[in-house]
N, C-alpha and C positions, 0 to 999 in steps of 0.2 A: 477622465480628467487628464489634461495635459499640463505639465509643469515646465515652463520655459524660463531658464535663468536669464536675467538681464545682462547683456553683454556691455560691459563698461567701455566707453569710447577709447580710453587710453590703452586697453588691451588689444583692440583691433589695429591701432596705429603704431605697431611696434617699429623700432628702428631696424632697418635692414642690417643683417649681420653677415660677417664673412662666412662662406660655406665651410663645412668641416673638411679636414684633409681627406684625400681620396681613400685612405685606409679605413676611415670611419664613415665614409659616405657611400661606398658602392658595394653592393652584393654582386660578386663576380662568379660566373659559372662558365666553364669552357667546353660544355657539351650540351646537346639538346636534352630535354627531359622526357621521361616516360610517365611521370606521375605529377599530380598536383603539388606534392611536397618538394618537387624539384623545379617548379615553374617560377615565372616572374610575375608576382601578383600586382595588379593595378586596380584602383578603385576611386570613386568619388563619394563614397558613403551609401550610394543607392545602386549604382551600376558598376559591375566588376568585370575584369578580364584577366586571364592568366595565360601568359605566353609560354608555350612549350619549346619554341625555338627550333623546330625541325628544319632541315635544310631542303630536302626534296618535297617533304610533306610537313606542313606546319599545322599544328592544332592550337587553337585559341579557345579556351573555355570561357563562356560568357555567363554572367550572373546578374540578377536583379533582385533587390532585397524583398520584393513582394512575391517571390516564387514559392509560395507555400501551398501545399495541398491541405486537405482537411476543411473543417468548418466548425462553427460553434456547436457545442454539445452539452447535454445535461449529464455530467459525469459524477455529480454528487449522489450519494446514497441518502435519500431524504430522511430515513429513519435511523441513520447510523448512531445518532446520539442515544438511542434506546439501549444500545449495547455498552455505552460508556460506563455506567455504574459498575457493571460486572467486570469490565476490563480493569478498572481502577481497583476494585476489591481484590482481584487476583494479584495485581502488582503490589499492593500494600501487604499482601500476605506472602510475598516472595515467590509467587507462582508465575514467573515471567514467561515460561514456555506456554502455559495455558492461556495467559493473556495475549501472547503473540498469535496463537491460533485463532483467538476471537477477533483480533485485529485483522488478520488475513481473511476471515470469513465475513466480517461486518463493517470494517473500518477502512477498507481500501476504496478505490474508485469503482464506479459502476461502469460496466462495459469493458471495452478493450483498452482503455487508458491510452498510454503512449505506444501500445503494441510492443512493450518491453524494448523500446528503443528502435523499433522498426515500424513506424506509424504512417508510412507513405500512403497506405490504402485504407486507413481507418480514420474516423473523424478527427483524431488528434492532429494528424498531418505531419508533414516533413518539409524542411527547407530543401529545395532542389535546384539543380542547375537550370539555367535558361536554355542553353544549347551550346553547340560547337560551331566555330567558324573554321573551316578547313581551306587551306591553300595548298594546291598541288601544282608544283612547278614543272613546266613542260619544256623548258629550254633544253636543247640537246646536251648541255653540260650539267643538267640538274642533278644527275647521279654520280658525277665525277668527284674525286676527293677534294676536300677543303682543307685550308690551313688558316691559322690565326683566328680560330673561332672564339668569340667573346660574347657572352650574354650578361648584361649588367642592369641592375636596378639602381638608378641614381636617387638616393634618398633626399637629397637637397632640392630636387626638382620634380620628383614623382614621375619619372620617365623611364621606360624600359627600352633597351637598345640591344640589337643583335647585329654583329658584324662578322664577316668572314671573307676570305679570298677563295675564289673558285675560277679555274680556267683563266687566270690572269686578271680577273675582275673583282673589285671590292664591292660586296653587296652589304647594304645597311638597311635595317628595319628599325623604326622608332615609333613607340606607342605611348599613349597616356589616356586616362579617362578623365575628361574635363567636367567639373561641376558647373562652370558657367555655360558651357555648351550642351550639357547633359548628353554627352556622346563619348564613345570610344573612338579615338582617332589613331590611325596606323598608316605610317608613310613608308614606302619601299623605294629605295634608290639603288642605282648601280653606277660604277665609275666609268662604264662604257655605254654608249647609246644603244637603245633597242634590245637590252638584255633581260628585260623583265617580262616573262611569259608564265602565266599560271591560270588555273581554274579555281574559282572561289565558290564554296557551297556553305549553306547553313544546314544543321541537322540537330535532331533531338531524339533520344531513344524511344520516347512514347508521346502520345497525345499531341502530335504536331503535324501541321501541313506546311509545306514549303513550295513556293512558286515564284515566278518572276514578278518584278515590280518595275516594269518599264525595261528599257534597253540596258540600263546600268545598275540594276539592283535586284534584291530578293526580299521576300517577306516570309518570316517564320511566325506562325501563330497557332494558338490552341487554347485549350481549357483544361485545368488540372482537376484531378479527382477530389471530390469533397468528402470522400470516405463513406459515402452512403450508396446503397445499391441503386445503380442507374443515375446517380447524382453527378452533378458537374459543379466545379468550383471556380477558382480564380482564372480569369481570362488574361492572356498575355500576348504580346506581339513584339517582334524584333525586326528592324529594317536594316538592310545592308545597302550601301551605295558605294560604287567604285568609280573613281575619277582618275583616269590615266592622263599622262602627258606624253604624247606620241603614241605610235602603235595603233592597234585596233581593239575594239571592245564590242562584245555582243553577249546577249543572254539567250541560252538555249535550255529550255525546261527549268530545272532547278540549279543551273550552273551559270555563273558569269565568267566569260572567257576573255582574258587579256593576252594580247600577243604583241611582242616587240616594243613594249613601252620603255620610255626613259625613266619615268617616275610614276608611282601610283599612290593615290590617297584612298584609304578605306574608311568609311564612316559606319559605325553601328550604333543605333539607338534602340531603346526598348522601354516598355511600360507594362505594368500590370494594373488590374482594376481591384486589387485587394481592398477590402473594407475592414479596416482594423483601427487601432488606436493611433496610428501614425502613418506617414507616407503621403505621397502626392494624391490629391483627390482626382481620380481618373474614372470617367464613365465609359470611354471607348479607348481601349489600349492601343488599337491599331492607329486611330487618329492621332493620339498623343505621340506615339513613336514616329509617325510621319511628320508631325509638326516639329518635333525635336530635330529630325533629320534635315528638314528644310532650313531651320535656323543654323545648324552646325555647318552644313555644306555651303552656306552663303559666305563663309569666312575663309580666308586663306590660311595655310598651315602656320605661318609665322604668327599671325594674330591669335589663332586658336591656342598655340603653345604658350604665347606670352600671357594670355588671360588665365590659362590653366595654372601656370607656374605662380603667377601673382596670387591667385586664390589659394593655392596650397601653401605658399610660403607665409601668408598672413597667420597661419597656425604654426607651421614648422619652425619659423625663425624666432619664436618667442623664447626658446630655450636652446642651449648648446652645451655639449660636454666635450672636453678635450682632456685626454689622459696622458698627454705628454709623449716623450720619446718618439719623435717623428721617424717613421720608418717607410720611406717610399717603396721599398721592396715589398712590404706587406700589401700595398695596394695592387701590386702586380700578381700576387699569389691568389689563386682561386679560393673562394670562401671555404669550400670543403677541405682544402689542404690546410687552411688556417685552423679550422675546427679540429682536424686530426692532430695537428701539432700542439695546439693549446691543450687539448685533453691529455696528451702524452706528457705535458709538463712545460712546454715552451712558454716563454714570456711573450705576451701580445696584448698590452694594455688597451690599444686602440680597438681590439676586437670587442671589448666591453662597451666602448663608445659606439661602435657600429651596431651592436645589439640594442643599446638604448635608443639610438636613432631609428632603428628598424621598428621597434615597438611603438614609438610615437608615430612613425609613418603609417603603421597598420591601423592605429586608432583613427587618424585623420582620414584614412582611405575607406574605413568600414563603418564610421559612426558620425553622422552629421545632424545638426539641428533639424527637426521635422521628420526625421527618418526613423526606421526601426533600429533597435539596438544591435550592436555587434553580437553575433551568436557564437556557438561553439567553434565555428570555423570562420568567424569574422563576417566575411561577405562571400567567401569563395567555396564553391562546391562543384564537384565534377561528376555527379551521379544523381539518380532519382532518389535512392535511399541513402541519404547522408548519415554518417555515423551518429547514433543517438538522436536522430532526427534533426541534427543541426539546430537544436532549440535553445532555450534559455534555462539551463539548470541553475537553481537558486540555492544550492547548499554550499557553494563557493564559486562556481564557475563564472556566471554572469557578473557577479560582484568583482571577481578578480579582473575581468575584462576592463573594468573602469577604475581600478586602483591607480593607474597613471594619470587619470584625467585631470585631477586638481593639482597634484604636486608637480607635474611636468608642464603646467601652464596651458592646458587644453580644456578649460573649465566648461565651455559651452558644448563641447562634444559629449559631455555627461547627460545632456538633455534627453536623448532617446531612452536612456535608462529611467529617468524620472517619468517620462510618458508611460513607459511600461508599468512602473510601479502604480501610477495613478489608475491605469486600466484594470488593475486587479481588485480595486476597492469594491465595486458593485458585485461582481461574481464572488469575490472573497467573503462578502457579507452572507451570501447564501450558504457558502461552505461552512462558515463559522456556526451558523444556525443548524445546519444539517448534522454536523459531526459533534458539536460541543454544546448545542443549545445555548450559544453565547452571542453576545453583541459584538460590535466591531467587525473586523474583517481579518481573514487569514489566507495565506497561500502556502503550498507545500513545495516540493522540489521542482516540479515540472512547470514549464511556462511556454506558451505559444502565442500567436497573434489572435487567437480565438477566445481569450479570456479563461483559459483553463486554470483553476485554482485547487482542484481536488487532490487528495492524496494519490500516490502512485499505485502501481499494481501489486506491490509486495510490501509487507511490513518491514522487511529487512532493510529497505532503503527509502521507501515512499512515505514514511510516517513521521519524518522529522518536522516538528511543528514550529520551529523557530526561523524558518527560511524567510518569512515576510519581515520578521524583526531585523534580520540581517540586511535585507533590502533597504529598510528604513534608515539604516546607518548612513547610507549615501545621501539622503535628503538633509540630514542634520550636518553631515560633514561638509556638504557644499556650502551651507550657511556659515560654518566655522571658517572656511577659506575665504568667502566673499563678503560676508556681512550683508547679504542681499535680503533686506527685510520684506520686500514685496514677494520674493520667492518664498520666504519663510511663511508668510501669511497664506500662501497657496498650499504649501506643504503641510502646514500644521494639522488640518483636518485628517490627512492621511496618517500622520504620526499618531494623532489622538485615536483614530479608529483602530489602529494596530494595538495600541496600548490598552484600549477598552477590551479587546478580545482577550488579551492575556490576563487582565485583571479578572475577567469572568471565568477563565478556564483553570487558573491555578488552584491547586488543592494543598491542604496542610499534610505534611508528613508527620504522623502521630509520634514517631520515635523522637523527632527533633524539634517539632514545631515550625520547621522551615516551610516556606511555600515552594512548591515544585510543579513543573509541567507534567502532565500525565494524560495519555501515553505519549511517548516520543522515542527517538533514538539518537545516538551520537552518529553523525552522518556516515552511513554505509558501513559502520564498524560493528563488531560483535564482541561479546564477552562470553566467558564460559560459566555455565551454571549446571551443576550436576554432570560435569564433563561434556556438556553439549553446548554448541553456540547458541546464543540468544541475542536479540537486537532490541526488542521493545522494553522500555524501562521507565522509571520515574526520574525526572529532573536531571538529565545529563548536564555535565558542567557547561558545555557550549550554550545550552538553552539559558542557563542561569546567568551567564556572563552577558549574553545578548539582551536579556530582559533588564538587567541592571543598567546597561547602556541605554536601551530604549526608554525606560522610565525616566532616567535622568535627563535625556535629551528632550523628551516630551515636556517635562516640567520646566526645563530651561527655556524651551521655545515659548511656552505659555507665559512665562515671566517676561521674556523679551517683547512679546506682543501685548502684555498687560491684560491677559484673559485667564479665566478658569482657575482661580486660586484654590478653590476647594478640591478640584480635580488634581491639581499639583500636589496638594497635601496628601491625598489618597495615594498617589503614586509614590511619594516619599515614604509613607508608612509601609506600603507593600514591598517596596524595594529593600527596605531594611530587613525584611523577613525572608528574602530569597536565600536559598541555600548558597553558602559562600564557596568560593574556590578554595580547595583544601589540598594538602599534601598527604600522600599515602605513607605507609610504613617505610617504604624504600626511598622516600624523599622526593618522589615524582608527583607532578600535578595529577590528581585523580580525574579520570575521564567520566566516571559514573558516580552516582550517589553512594554506592557501595564499592568496596575495594575488590572488585571482581578480578579473577584471572583473565588475561587477554587472550583472545583467539589468535590474534596476529599482532605481536608487539611492534612490528615494523609497518603497520598499516599506513597507507598513503595519506589518509585524512588525519589531521592533527587539530581537530575542531576544538578540543578542550583548552588549547592555547590561543583561542580567538582573543582573549583578553590581553595577550601580549601583542599580537598583531593580527588583524588591523585594528583591534580595540585598544583601549588605553588603561586597562585595569591593572596590568602587571608591568613593572619597570624596575631596572636595577636600583635606581635611586629611591623610588617611592615605595616599592614592596620587595626588598632584597631577598627575603626568604622565598617568596613565590617565584622571583626571577631565578634563584638558584634551582628551585624545583623544575622550572621550565627548561633550564639548561640540561638537567638530568633526563627530563622527558625527551628532549630532542636527541640526546646522546643515544638513548635506547631506540628511538624511532629510526635512527641511522641517517646516513647521507645519500642513500639511494632511494629512488621512487619514480613515479611518473613525472612527466615534464612539469605540470602545474604544481605538483607537490614539492618538487625541488625549489621552484620559485617561491612558494609559500614559506618554506623553511629558510630560504635566503633572507626574506623579510624578517622572520623571527630572530635569526641570529644577528641581523642588523640592529633590531630593537634591544638585544642583549649587549650591544656594543662590541661584538666580536666580528670585526671586519674580515679577519683571515678565515674564520669558519664560514662566513657568508660567501667569501670568494671561493672556498673549496666547493661549496654547493653550486656556485655559478659554473665552475669548471665541470662538475658532474652534469649539470644541466646542458652543457654544450658537447656532451658525448656524441660523436657522429652517429646518426641513425639513417637507415635506408629502407628499401622495400623488404629486406630480410628481417630487420628488427621490428617491422610493423606487425609481425605475427607473434612477437614476444610480449606477453601480457605485462603491463605496467612497467615496461623497461625504460621509458623516458628517453631523453636525448634531444638532439636538434638535427633536423634534416638539412640537406645541402643548401636550400634557399633560406635558411634560418627559421623556417616554420618549426614550432614546437612539436615534439612527439609525445603523445600520451602513452603508447600509440593507440590509434592512428593520429594523424594531424589533429591538434586541438589548440586553438589560438590563445587560450587563457594563460598558458605558460609563458608565451611571449610578453603579454601584458604584465603578468605578475613579476617576471624577471626585470622588466623595465622599471616598474615601481620599486622593486627591491634595490636596484642600483641607486635610485634616488634616495631611498631610506638610508643607505650607507653613507650618503653625503649630507643629508639634511633630514632632521626630524622636528616635529613641531606639535604643540598643543596650544590651546588658547592661553595666551600670556607667556609663552616660552618657545624659543627656537634653539635647537642644538645644532652646532656646526661641526661637520666631519665626525659624527658620533661613532662611525664604524668604518673608518678608512683602512682598507687593507694595505699591507706592506707591498703588495703587487702594484699598487698605484701610488708611488712615492711623490709624483708631481702631477699637476693638472689644474684644470679650472672648470667651473660650471657656471652658467649664466641663466637666469630666468626661472629658477625653481620657485615654487610658491609655498608659503607657510601659512598654517592656520592663524587666524587673527587678522588676515588681510594684508600680508606682506609678500614681497618678492625679494629673492636673495641671489647675489652673485658671490662666488668664492674662488680663491686661488690658493694653491699650496705648493711647497717645495720641500724635498727631503722629508716628506711625511708630516710637515708642520704648516699650519695655516699662515699664509702671508698677507692676505687681504680679504676683507668681507664688506660688502655693501648691502645695506638693508633699505629697501624702498617700500614706502607705504602705498598700497593700492586703496584700501579702505581703513586700515588699522591705524591706531594712534599710539599705543604703548605695548612694549613686549620686553621680556628679559631674554637676552642673547647669551648663550652659554657655549664655551669652548673648553672642553676638559673640566677642570675644577673652577675655572674663572667665569665670571658672569658680569654683564653690564645691562643696565636698563636703557632702552632706546625709546625716545618720545618723538613722534613725527606727526605732521599733518598730511592728509592724503595727497599723493603726488610727490612728496618730498623724499629725499634719500639721505642716508648717513653712512659714512665709512666707520666701521667698528674695528678697533685695534686691540689685540691682546699681546702681552709681552711673552 
């Protein structure tokens, strides 16, 4: 089932905005890269390219979102539910270790599962690189020293540029991946005639053939491994076309040779025939890539660039952040230097604006309607075995990828995630039956294009049962932002199916009478029992918070649609009996049903504070005692962690109204990372090109950090908008335009000396909301399309 939000016409027709200042617009590097996390990433949601910027030898990594090995598989254990009564009996008796052993023996997936994160050659599969485009420069001066090397990513235009001086000549390369043309376009120029000479090749480490395609191009094609003995999977093809102005051109074997040209245009198109829940319907990858190439190459560079920029800016220009203090010198400093100085304590407010803009750029570039969702690396991968298979982890990661979608005014880019969620319903119904003898549907941590919903390979991380409930939050939240009733009508059966599963699988804790999940675990975390780590448990706090949200959302959706009153009543009754969020003896929010000692008090996951963020159960004004407990919890968890965990805690501190603490986490998130730190487990940080470091590169931290910056400036719930709820002292002046609020509103803000100076509320679909700034509040009533300036003394 595909869920497509309706794009309201006035969102597409945004007013052109002034581009951000250069210090918040350009990611600047002054040396070629050796790694993906130093490259310049480009993409149109489906097709990607990463420029390494080499001088004598340039490598451009190519990606296409359908480059998935693997194939559909039967990974459920059909009789797993037969072990369920004994697992639950052991858990109720406090014998968690014995229960965990049974889960590992009977309640994990059948077969190889994800290959423990290395699934390229098993049925689960792996997202892989498409290939490399290599340019080897053959001019006599190609290996001579260069000066004034600059490699920039222009976030306002989605264009990568490389410029340098060599042998008295200014060389320039400019590239973009166009959605209208479905092509990567790369132009090479020189300030002197006849100075462009190079060999162009396409390559891939495995399962590929390369050959000439006429006198001016190459064809790369092959078929991926489906994970079965002798099996073959997704077919793919990529076409390269070289168009020089001046000089000579010839193709010899697998190489296109350009000699003495004044200017050269390179076109790369690609297609896969993946059969999944999303993507272009392709029967012949080679024919599709060829057709795209013909279409792109029929246009001149100026027209291609103009169409690309216009397409990109219809998303990008909807929101803008300016954090004041114009600093032209910052624009001239390489981004790695800015990161290093900022982490050491230097003030650089525009670096936060740059990071915010980069996050929105990445979402536009890796997630488009009709396509596959942004994965653990967005769209970009430089190997066959991508880290953790480059899949969709659903115990926080794929959700975090889409946290900026609504609030930063990119709502329809959320659609690939909705399509993914819809694709889980049918296989998830089989999983619910196999493991819990339950109705509805469920999915666990792992997700791929092949409908995988089974538990993972280990009870320690693969048995978290609330992942699908967390996914469903995105369906309801989209409705809260947009008021799109047609979308809600399509989403409601998915919400209901998820709720039905949990209604069936909950059990009563005889000690308390509460309803709890069983078995489950708090994502990837462990507690100590009899001095030994244990993972499998009853009713972890995260599960209970997520089910409270899901049951309330499902009942509210039914009410909005005028359906299922009896079902809504059942949800309300069961919701009231769910184990509550509680504080332990030390005042912290309890992570488990029992107050177990923690195996790792600074664990990267903080799932038991889901109700603080991104949920809405805990707030300083609504639940002050729980909010105080959340603060203590975060104090103990600490301000260090992986990249995505730091972004998560930024958002939590923003929800607690502590902008300075959130900014401290932001500073820690921007700790410079490099190839050396990539070997340091859970060390976090930010790479030279602003990619987030888990390590290795993992894009969720970029998206989570972008969303957290928005949360510092604007928070909302149905009927309420909070202005500047967590403004840090490091951002004393600034403005933001185009943020979205739940209830169907768009908000522009400006502030000086840390105080709000102007606020404009525009109705998209909303009619009435209460606007709060500090202790002051005003009620705003609008008709759709109208705007009102709100003033506070």
